[in-house]
C-alpha positions as CSV (number, residue, x, y, z in Angstrom):
1,M,-18.0,-11.9,-56.9
2,A,-20.6,-13.6,-59.1
3,A,-21.2,-16.1,-56.3
4,L,-22.8,-13.3,-54.3
5,G,-25.4,-12.5,-56.9
6,W,-28.3,-13.9,-55.0
7,L,-27.8,-11.5,-52.2
8,T,-29.6,-8.1,-51.9
9,P,-27.3,-5.1,-52.8
10,R,-26.9,-4.2,-49.2
11,R,-26.0,-7.7,-48.1
12,R,-23.8,-8.1,-51.1
13,S,-21.9,-4.9,-50.2
14,A,-21.5,-6.0,-46.6
15,T,-20.2,-9.4,-47.6
16,A,-17.8,-7.8,-50.1
17,R,-16.4,-5.5,-47.3
18,S,-16.0,-8.6,-45.1
19,V,-14.1,-10.4,-47.8
20,L,-11.9,-7.3,-48.4
21,A,-11.2,-6.9,-44.7
22,G,-10.4,-10.6,-44.3
23,E,-8.0,-10.7,-47.3
24,A,-6.3,-7.5,-46.3
25,S,-5.8,-8.8,-42.8
26,A,-4.4,-12.1,-44.0
27,E,-2.0,-10.4,-46.3
28,A,-0.8,-8.1,-43.5
29,A,-0.5,-11.1,-41.1
30,R,1.7,-13.0,-43.5
31,K,4.0,-10.0,-44.0
32,T,4.5,-9.5,-40.3
33,A,4.5,-13.2,-39.2
34,L,7.0,-13.5,-36.4
35,T,9.5,-16.3,-35.9
36,L,11.1,-16.4,-32.5
37,D,14.9,-16.6,-32.6
38,G,15.7,-16.4,-29.0
39,T,16.0,-12.6,-29.0
40,D,12.3,-11.7,-28.7
41,E,10.9,-11.0,-25.3
42,I,8.4,-13.6,-24.2
43,D,6.3,-13.1,-21.1
44,E,6.6,-15.8,-18.5
45,V,3.5,-18.0,-17.8
46,D,2.4,-18.1,-14.1
47,E,2.8,-21.8,-13.4
48,S,0.5,-21.6,-10.4
49,D,-2.3,-20.2,-12.6
50,E,-1.6,-22.8,-15.2
51,E,-1.8,-25.5,-12.5
52,A,-5.1,-24.1,-11.3
53,A,-6.5,-24.1,-14.8
54,G,-5.4,-27.7,-15.2
55,E,-7.2,-28.7,-12.0
56,A,-10.5,-27.3,-13.3
57,E,-10.4,-29.5,-16.3
58,P,-7.9,-32.3,-17.2
59,A,-5.6,-31.9,-20.2
60,E,-6.5,-33.6,-23.5
61,P,-3.2,-35.2,-24.6
62,E,-4.7,-36.3,-28.0
63,F,-5.1,-32.7,-29.1
64,P,-3.4,-30.8,-30.6
65,V,-1.7,-33.4,-32.7
66,A,2.1,-33.0,-32.7
67,G,3.7,-32.8,-36.1
68,D,0.6,-31.9,-38.0
69,D,1.8,-29.1,-40.3
70,L,-1.6,-28.8,-41.9
71,A,-3.1,-27.6,-38.7
72,A,-3.0,-24.2,-36.9
73,A,-4.8,-22.4,-34.1
74,F,-6.7,-19.1,-34.2
75,F,-7.4,-17.2,-31.0
76,D,-9.8,-14.2,-30.5
77,L,-8.1,-11.6,-28.3
78,D,-10.6,-9.6,-26.3
79,N,-11.8,-11.5,-23.3
80,T,-10.4,-14.7,-24.7
81,V,-6.7,-14.2,-24.5
82,M,-6.8,-10.9,-22.6
83,Q,-9.3,-9.4,-20.1
84,G,-11.2,-6.5,-21.5
85,A,-10.7,-4.8,-24.9
86,A,-7.3,-4.2,-26.4
87,I,-8.5,-1.0,-28.1
88,F,-9.5,0.5,-24.7
89,H,-6.1,-0.2,-23.1
90,F,-4.4,1.3,-26.2
91,G,-6.6,4.3,-25.8
92,R,-5.5,4.7,-22.1
93,G,-1.9,4.7,-23.2
94,L,-2.5,7.3,-25.9
95,Y,-4.3,9.5,-23.4
96,K,-1.3,9.3,-21.1
97,R,0.8,10.5,-24.0
98,E,-1.7,13.4,-24.6
99,F,-2.9,12.2,-28.0
100,F,-6.4,13.3,-26.9
101,H,-8.2,14.9,-24.0
102,R,-10.8,14.3,-21.2
103,R,-13.9,14.0,-23.4
104,E,-12.3,11.2,-25.4
105,L,-11.1,9.5,-22.2
106,A,-14.6,9.5,-20.8
107,R,-15.8,7.9,-24.0
108,F,-13.2,5.1,-23.8
109,A,-13.9,4.6,-20.1
110,W,-17.6,4.2,-20.8
111,Q,-17.0,1.8,-23.7
112,Q,-14.8,-0.4,-21.5
113,A,-17.2,-0.3,-18.5
114,W,-20.1,-1.4,-20.8
115,F,-18.0,-4.1,-22.4
116,R,-17.1,-5.6,-19.0
117,L,-20.5,-5.3,-17.4
118,A,-22.4,-6.7,-20.4
119,G,-19.8,-9.4,-21.2
120,V,-20.6,-9.3,-24.9
121,E,-19.6,-7.2,-28.0
122,D,-22.1,-4.7,-29.3
123,P,-21.7,-3.4,-32.9
124,D,-22.7,0.2,-31.9
125,H,-20.2,0.4,-29.1
126,M,-17.5,-1.2,-31.3
127,Q,-18.2,1.3,-34.1
128,D,-18.0,4.2,-31.6
129,A,-14.7,2.8,-30.3
130,R,-13.4,2.4,-33.8
131,D,-14.3,5.9,-34.9
132,S,-12.7,7.3,-31.8
133,A,-9.5,5.4,-32.5
134,L,-9.3,6.3,-36.2
135,S,-9.8,10.0,-35.5
136,I,-7.0,9.9,-32.9
137,V,-4.4,8.2,-35.1
138,K,-5.1,10.0,-38.3
139,G,-2.0,11.8,-39.5
140,H,0.4,9.9,-37.3
141,K,3.2,7.6,-38.5
142,V,2.6,3.9,-38.4
143,S,6.1,3.5,-36.9
144,E,5.3,6.0,-34.2
145,L,2.2,4.1,-33.1
146,M,4.1,0.7,-33.2
147,A,6.7,2.0,-30.8
148,I,4.1,3.4,-28.5
149,G,2.2,0.2,-28.7
150,E,5.2,-1.7,-27.3
151,E,5.2,0.6,-24.2
152,I,1.4,0.3,-23.8
153,Y,1.5,-3.4,-23.8
154,D,3.9,-3.4,-20.8
155,E,1.9,-0.7,-19.0
156,Y,-1.7,-2.0,-19.4
157,M,-1.9,-5.4,-21.2
158,A,0.8,-7.8,-19.9
159,E,-0.9,-8.4,-16.6
160,R,-4.3,-9.0,-18.2
161,I,-3.4,-12.1,-20.2
162,W,-5.5,-15.2,-19.2
163,P,-2.9,-17.9,-18.1
164,G,-5.3,-20.7,-19.0
165,T,-5.8,-19.5,-22.6
166,R,-2.1,-18.8,-22.9
167,A,-1.4,-22.4,-21.9
168,L,-3.7,-23.6,-24.7
169,A,-1.9,-21.5,-27.2
170,Q,1.4,-22.8,-26.0
171,A,0.2,-26.4,-26.4
172,H,-0.3,-25.7,-30.1
173,L,3.2,-24.1,-30.4
174,D,4.7,-27.1,-28.6
175,A,3.0,-29.4,-31.1
176,G,4.8,-27.5,-33.9
177,Q,1.7,-25.6,-35.1
178,K,1.4,-21.9,-35.9
179,V,-0.8,-19.8,-33.7
180,W,-2.5,-16.6,-34.8
181,L,-4.5,-13.9,-33.0
182,V,-7.7,-12.9,-34.8
183,T,-9.1,-9.7,-33.6
184,A,-11.0,-6.5,-34.4
185,A,-8.1,-4.6,-32.8
186,P,-5.7,-2.8,-35.1
187,V,-3.3,-5.3,-36.8
188,E,-0.3,-3.3,-35.4
189,T,-1.5,-3.7,-31.8
190,A,-2.4,-7.3,-32.3
191,T,1.0,-8.0,-33.9
192,I,2.8,-6.6,-30.8
193,I,0.7,-8.7,-28.5
194,A,1.3,-11.8,-30.6
195,R,5.1,-11.2,-30.6
196,R,5.1,-10.7,-26.8
197,L,3.3,-14.0,-26.3
198,G,5.6,-15.8,-28.6
199,L,2.8,-16.5,-31.2
200,T,3.2,-16.7,-35.0
201,G,1.4,-13.4,-35.8
202,A,-2.0,-11.7,-35.9
203,L,-5.0,-11.1,-38.1
204,G,-6.4,-7.7,-37.2
205,T,-8.2,-4.6,-38.6
206,V,-6.2,-2.9,-41.2
207,A,-6.1,0.9,-41.1
208,E,-5.2,2.5,-44.4
209,S,-1.8,4.3,-44.5
210,V,-0.1,6.2,-47.3
211,D,3.7,6.6,-47.2
212,G,3.6,5.3,-43.6
213,I,1.0,7.8,-42.4
214,Y,-2.5,6.8,-41.2
215,T,-5.3,8.3,-43.3
216,G,-8.1,7.8,-40.8
217,R,-9.8,5.2,-43.0
218,L,-10.0,1.4,-42.9
219,V,-9.3,-1.2,-45.6
220,G,-12.7,-2.9,-45.9
221,E,-14.3,-3.0,-42.5
222,P,-13.3,-4.0,-38.9
223,L,-12.2,-7.6,-38.6
224,H,-15.4,-8.6,-36.7
225,G,-17.9,-11.4,-37.1
226,P,-18.0,-12.7,-40.7
227,A,-14.8,-10.7,-41.5
228,K,-12.8,-12.8,-39.0
229,A,-14.0,-15.9,-40.8
230,E,-13.0,-14.5,-44.1
231,A,-9.5,-13.6,-42.8
232,V,-9.0,-17.2,-41.4
233,R,-10.2,-18.7,-44.7
234,A,-7.8,-16.5,-46.7
235,L,-4.9,-17.2,-44.4
236,A,-5.6,-20.9,-44.4
237,A,-5.6,-20.9,-48.2
238,A,-2.4,-19.0,-48.4
239,E,-0.7,-21.2,-45.8
240,G,-2.0,-24.5,-47.2
241,L,-3.9,-25.4,-44.0
242,D,-6.7,-27.9,-43.6
243,L,-9.3,-26.1,-41.6
244,E,-10.9,-29.4,-40.5
245,R,-7.6,-30.0,-38.6
246,C,-7.4,-26.5,-37.2
247,A,-8.7,-25.1,-33.9
248,A,-10.3,-21.7,-33.1
249,Y,-11.0,-20.1,-29.7
250,S,-13.4,-17.3,-28.8
251,D,-15.6,-15.9,-26.0
252,S,-18.2,-14.3,-28.2
253,H,-21.2,-15.5,-30.2
254,N,-20.1,-12.9,-32.9
255,D,-17.3,-15.3,-33.7
256,I,-19.5,-18.3,-34.4
257,P,-18.7,-17.9,-38.2
258,M,-15.0,-18.3,-37.4
259,L,-15.5,-21.1,-34.9
260,S,-17.7,-23.0,-37.4
261,L,-14.9,-23.0,-40.0
262,V,-12.6,-25.3,-38.1
263,G,-12.8,-28.9,-37.0
264,H,-11.9,-28.0,-33.4
265,P,-13.9,-25.0,-32.0
266,Y,-13.5,-23.9,-28.4
267,A,-15.7,-21.6,-26.4
268,I,-13.4,-19.7,-24.0
269,N,-15.1,-17.6,-21.2
270,P,-18.2,-17.7,-23.4
271,D,-21.1,-15.3,-23.4
272,T,-24.5,-16.7,-22.9
273,K,-25.3,-17.1,-26.6
274,L,-22.0,-18.8,-27.4
275,R,-22.3,-21.1,-24.4
276,K,-25.7,-22.3,-25.5
277,H,-24.5,-22.7,-29.1
278,A,-21.4,-24.6,-28.0
279,R,-23.4,-27.0,-25.9
280,A,-25.9,-27.6,-28.7
281,H,-23.0,-28.5,-31.1
282,D,-20.9,-30.3,-28.6
283,W,-18.0,-27.8,-28.8
284,R,-15.4,-27.8,-26.1
285,L,-15.8,-25.2,-23.3
286,R,-13.2,-23.5,-21.0
287,D,-14.0,-20.8,-18.5
288,Y,-11.1,-19.2,-16.7
289,R,-13.4,-16.8,-14.8
290,T,-14.5,-19.3,-12.2
291,G,-13.1,-21.4,-9.3
292,R,-9.7,-20.3,-7.9
293,K,-9.1,-17.9,-10.8
294,A,-12.3,-16.0,-10.0
295,V,-10.9,-15.1,-6.6
296,K,-7.6,-13.9,-8.1
297,V,-8.8,-12.3,-11.3
298,G,-12.5,-11.9,-11.2
299,V,-12.9,-9.8,-8.0
300,P,-10.3,-7.2,-8.9
301,A,-11.9,-7.0,-12.4
302,A,-15.3,-6.4,-10.9
303,A,-13.8,-3.7,-8.7
304,G,-12.2,-2.2,-11.8
305,V,-15.6,-1.6,-13.4
306,G,-16.6,0.7,-10.6
307,A,-13.3,2.6,-10.8
308,I,-13.7,3.0,-14.6
309,A,-17.3,4.0,-14.4
310,G,-16.5,6.5,-11.6
311,G,-13.6,7.9,-13.5
312,A,-15.8,8.4,-16.6
313,A,-18.4,10.2,-14.5
314,A,-15.8,12.4,-12.9
315,A,-14.3,13.3,-16.3
316,I,-17.7,14.1,-17.7
317,A,-18.6,16.3,-14.7
318,L,-15.2,18.1,-14.8
319,H,-15.7,18.8,-18.5
320,R,-19.2,20.2,-18.0
321,R,-17.9,22.5,-15.2
322,R,-15.3,23.9,-17.4
323,K,-17.7,24.8,-20.2
């Protein structure tokens, strides 16, 4: 840690936590990396959606390079691979199974409504969501949450995968490259999603467990912002990858540190700050929220915001009446 000596104590502590979170995530990802053997369930890609995405922007046959075993691809999850936040959908599933009650449901609903309306990640909202999730899973078995996560994926997440981003990931797989999710979501949840999509594995936030039981604490900090970059750097070193030959994909300006690590950064469904940064640095852009897909996906999503916000208001009102 001597290289961090020039930083203030507060910055040094934050950087150390990011490094710890990144290294823990990389270690967990390598332990749980998935190799498809024909028995894993892989969700089908909607060919009509893939065709629509292709019409919006022509394919780039020169990339990824087939047979390049020093290259890999890293995909952010929330709003890049999947519409909305994975932790919110996981929370909905836990509520259905009575892990928590109306007050917590209202909190999850507000977080998701804010996320979709604002279109960007906010550290305060993310910390609130994280604290809520940790308090809910504390004392539960890791194996129990993994089994429930499989069910929740089918119930709430499978239909929210962006076909265009899925096609980009598949292009890397077809080229013989490994593909990793990189997300602030719990590594267990991210690993389930990666397996269902036929990806290699996932880098995610590592929650501490002792003897297979969650303690309600994290290892380091959430895999967000600089911590994602640290995780990718640690995994690349362990896997012997050349980051200049790798690709990374994200919707958020918070992931600029991760995107800046690789030789092939992509801005997917970018927020305003990332779009501006991507254009200034000549990064590739993809937006699957426009054109034909906006009619099919965007309109129902907008309607969903009202439903979520209304549900949150109703839950809060009902709670107050019962006091």
